[in-house]
GUDRENRO-27916 format. One record per residue (C-alpha): x, y, z; residue in one letter; residue number from 1; chain. Coordinates in steps of 0.05 Angstrom, whole numbers, plus 32768, in hexadecimal, padded with zeros to 4 digits. Layout:
# GUDRENRO-27916
{{X Y Z} a NUM A},
...
//
This chain:
# GUDRENRO-27916
{{8B02 860E 8538} m 1 A},
{{8ABF 85EC 852A} v 2 A},
{{8A90 85EB 8565} t 3 A},
{{8A6F 85A7 856C} p 4 A},
{{8A23 85A8 8568} p 5 A},
{{8A00 85AB 85AA} a 6 A},
{{89DF 856C 85C3} d 7 A},
{{8994 856C 85B7} p 8 A},
{{896B 8579 85F6} p 9 A},
{{895A 853A 861B} r 10 A},
{{8911 8528 861E} r 11 A},
{{88F7 851E 8664} t 12 A},
{{88F0 84D3 8671} a 13 A},
{{88A7 84BF 866D} l 14 A},
{{888B 84A4 86AE} s 15 A},
{{8848 84A1 86D0} k 16 A},
{{8857 84DD 86FC} e 17 A},
{{886F 8507 86C0} v 18 A},
{{8830 84F5 8699} v 19 A},
{{8802 8506 86D4} l 20 A},
{{8824 8548 86E6} r 21 A},
{{8822 855D 869E} t 22 A},
{{87D8 854B 8699} a 23 A},
{{87CA 8574 86D8} v 24 A},
{{87F1 85B0 86BC} a 25 A},
{{87C9 85AD 867B} l 26 A},
{{8787 85A8 86A1} a 27 A},
{{879B 85E4 86CC} d 28 A},
{{87AB 860D 868E} e 29 A},
{{8767 85FC 8670} a 30 A},
{{8744 860B 86B1} g 31 A},
{{8710 85D5 86A6} s 32 A},
{{870D 8590 8687} g 33 A},
{{8748 8562 867E} v 34 A},
{{8779 855C 8644} p 35 A},
{{876F 852B 860B} s 36 A},
{{87A2 84F4 8603} m 37 A},
{{87B8 8516 85C3} r 38 A},
{{87C6 855A 85E5} k 39 A},
{{87E7 8538 861F} l 40 A},
{{8815 8511 85F0} a 41 A},
{{8825 8550 85CA} e 42 A},
{{883A 8574 8609} r 43 A},
{{8866 853A 861D} l 44 A},
{{8884 8535 85D7} g 45 A},
{{886F 84ED 85CC} v 46 A},
{{883D 84C6 85A3} e 47 A},
{{87F9 84BB 85C4} a 48 A},
{{8804 8470 85C3} m 49 A},
{{8840 8479 85F1} s 50 A},
{{8811 848F 8629} l 51 A},
{{87EF 844B 8628} y 52 A},
{{882F 842A 863E} h 53 A},
{{8824 844C 8682} h 54 A},
{{87D8 8453 8684} f 55 A},
{{87AB 8421 8663} r 56 A},
{{8770 8452 8661} t 57 A},
{{8763 849C 8669} k 58 A},
{{873B 848D 86A8} d 59 A},
{{877C 8477 86CA} l 60 A},
{{879A 84BA 86B9} i 61 A},
{{875E 84DD 86D8} l 62 A},
{{8766 84B2 8716} d 63 A},
{{87AE 84C7 871B} g 64 A},
{{87A0 8511 8710} m 65 A},
{{876D 8511 8748} v 66 A},
{{879D 84EC 8775} d 67 A},
{{87D2 8522 876A} l 68 A},
{{87A0 8557 8780} v 69 A},
{{878D 8530 87BE} f 70 A},
{{87D8 852A 87CC} g 71 A},
{{87DC 8576 87D1} e 72 A},
{{87A9 857A 8809} v 73 A},
{{87C5 857F 884F} e 74 A},
{{87B3 8543 887A} l 75 A},
{{879D 854B 88C3} p 76 A},
{{87DA 854D 88F0} a 77 A},
{{87DE 8517 8925} p 78 A},
{{87C0 852C 8967} g 79 A},
{{879C 856A 894C} i 80 A},
{{8753 8572 8962} d 81 A},
{{871F 8561 892E} w 82 A},
{{8705 85A8 8924} r 83 A},
{{874A 85C4 8916} s 84 A},
{{8758 8588 88E9} a 85 A},
{{8718 8591 88C0} m 86 A},
{{8725 85DD 88B9} r 87 A},
{{876C 85D1 88A4} q 88 A},
{{8757 859C 8872} r 89 A},
{{871F 85C8 8856} a 90 A},
{{874D 8603 884B} v 91 A},
{{8782 85D7 882B} s 92 A},
{{874F 85B3 87FF} m 93 A},
{{8731 85F5 87E8} r 94 A},
{{8776 860D 87D5} g 95 A},
{{8783 85CE 87AC} a 96 A},
{{873F 85D2 8789} l 97 A},
{{874A 861B 8778} t 98 A},
{{878E 860B 8759} r 99 A},
{{876E 85D1 8732} h 100 A},
{{8727 85E7 8722} p 101 A},
{{871C 85AB 86F4} w 102 A},
{{8724 857B 872E} a 103 A},
{{86E2 8587 8753} i 104 A},
{{86B8 8561 8721} s 105 A},
{{86E8 8526 8725} l 106 A},
{{86F8 8522 876F} m 107 A},
{{86C1 84F2 8783} d 108 A},
{{86B5 84D1 873F} s 109 A},
{{86F1 84A3 873D} r 110 A},
{{86E7 8458 8747} t 111 A},
{{8731 8449 874C} n 112 A},
{{874B 8479 8781} p 113 A},
{{8796 8480 878A} g 114 A},
{{87C0 847C 87C9} h 115 A},
{{87BE 84C7 87D9} a 116 A},
{{8773 84C7 87D1} t 117 A},
{{8769 848C 87FF} l 118 A},
{{879B 84A8 8832} r 119 A},
{{8776 84EB 8832} h 120 A},
{{8732 84CD 8840} h 121 A},
{{874D 849D 8874} d 122 A},
{{8770 84D6 8899} a 123 A},
{{8731 8502 8898} v 124 A},
{{8705 84CA 88B2} l 125 A},
{{873A 84B7 88E6} g 126 A},
{{873C 84FE 8900} s 127 A},
{{86F0 8500 8908} l 128 A},
{{86EF 84BB 8929} r 129 A},
{{8725 84D1 895A} s 130 A},
{{86FA 850F 8968} g 131 A},
{{86C0 84E6 8981} g 132 A},
{{8697 84DB 8941} f 133 A},
{{8677 8498 8936} s 134 A},
{{8683 8476 88F3} i 135 A},
{{8641 8490 88DA} a 136 A},
{{864E 84D5 88F7} g 137 A},
{{8692 84D9 88D5} a 138 A},
{{8672 84C7 8893} a 139 A},
{{863C 84FD 889D} h 140 A},
{{8671 8530 88AE} a 141 A},
{{869B 8522 8870} v 142 A},
{{865E 8526 8844} s 143 A},
{{8648 856A 8860} v 144 A},
{{868F 8587 8860} l 145 A},
{{869E 8571 8819} d 146 A},
{{865B 8589 87FE} s 147 A},
{{8668 85CE 881B} y 148 A},
{{86B1 85CF 8806} l 149 A},
{{86A5 85BA 87BE} y 150 A},
{{8667 85E6 87B8} g 151 A},
{{8687 8625 87D2} f 152 A},
{{86C5 861B 87A8} t 153 A},
{{869B 8610 8769} l 154 A},
{{8675 8650 8777} q 155 A},
{{86B5 8676 8785} e 156 A},
{{86D5 865E 8744} l 157 A},
{{8697 8674 871D} s 158 A},
{{8695 86BC 8737} l 159 A},
{{86A3 86F3 8704} p 160 A},
{{86DC 8710 872E} f 161 A},
{{871B 86F8 8750} t 162 A},
{{8729 872E 8783} s 163 A},
{{8706 875A 87B6} s 164 A},
{{870E 8795 8787} a 165 A},
{{86ED 876E 874F} g 166 A},
{{86B4 875A 877D} f 167 A},
{{86A9 87A3 8790} e 168 A},
{{86A7 87B7 8746} d 169 A},
{{8673 8783 8736} v 170 A},
{{8649 8794 8774} a 171 A},
{{864E 87DE 8765} g 172 A},
{{8636 87D3 871E} s 173 A},
{{85FA 87AB 8736} i 174 A},
{{85EB 87DF 876B} m 175 A},
{{85E9 8818 8739} r 176 A},
{{85B4 87F5 870F} e 177 A},
{{858D 87D6 8748} l 178 A},
{{8547 87F1 8757} p 179 A},
{{8552 87FA 87A2} h 180 A},
{{8508 8802 87B2} a 181 A},
{{84F7 87C1 878F} e 182 A},
{{8531 8799 87AE} f 183 A},
{{853F 87BA 87F1} p 184 A},
{{855E 877E 8814} h 185 A},
{{858E 8771 87DB} l 186 A},
{{85A1 87BA 87D8} a 187 A},
{{85B0 87BF 8823} e 188 A},
{{85D8 877E 8822} t 189 A},
{{8603 8795 87E7} i 190 A},
{{860E 87D8 8808} a 191 A},
{{8620 87BB 884C} d 192 A},
{{8649 877F 8834} r 193 A},
{{8662 8781 87EC} a 194 A},
{{8671 87CB 87EB} l 195 A},
{{868D 87CF 8831} k 196 A},
{{86D9 87DC 8831} p 197 A},
{{8701 879E 883F} g 198 A},
{{86C9 876D 8831} y 199 A},
{{86E1 872C 8811} a 200 A},
{{86B1 86F7 87F8} y 201 A},
{{86E4 86C1 8807} t 202 A},
{{86D9 86CF 8851} a 203 A},
{{8694 86B0 884A} e 204 A},
{{86B6 866C 8845} f 205 A},
{{86CE 8670 888D} d 206 A},
{{8689 8686 88A6} v 207 A},
{{8668 864A 8886} g 208 A},
{{869E 861A 889D} l 209 A},
{{8696 8632 88E5} d 210 A},
{{864B 8626 88E2} l 211 A},
{{8655 85DF 88C8} i 212 A},
{{868B 85CE 88FB} l 213 A},
{{865E 85E9 8933} d 214 A},
{{8624 85BF 891B} g 215 A},
{{864F 8580 8916} l 216 A},
{{8669 858C 895C} d 217 A},
{{8622 8590 8978} r 218 A},
{{860C 8552 8952} q 219 A},
{{8647 8523 8956} r 220 A},
{{8634 8501 8998} e 221 A},
{{85ED 84F4 897E} a 222 A},
{{8607 84CD 8941} w 223 A},
{{8610 8485 8955} q 224 A},
//
């Protein structure tokens, strides 16, 4: 008996969502930058011109990629106090930016924000306004929080280690070569912090976030 040939695998139907999720996956693999239209088309198994049926320009693809990342960030829950909401949002945003390190440079550069992006910013501002911030105060708070959040995440992604053990190895190597008498404050800090069992650099994020939230709380009634 002759076995009939198997049907060829079906190509995934091309849609805007498929294109964007594939573009995000390629950017994640690269770690930085965004895929070219040619590479994106190759991954999708189509001709590059097929992409232009869904996106007229590459900028529209970038807009959509950023919108997908904003869609991963947890929005402030209704009724939650503003401090808890901003902490929750900061932790969630940091997680999304760590998963998609290419996104930081694009987050605030888009001139055609998508629905998830607009919803995110509106929810954050709404939480601050409900917490007693004036319009100007809410804008100040978002600026300060985002500057810290993006800056810390960029620094974290640039570090030459990815774990506490790796951090300890790097710090130990520096400590062995460091002229302690010439740099006494650096030596004591490395010994007391970086080489201390259980120390995790990532914990510094919470320390800085607490300082910012405390400062915003003290200042919010003065911003009118």
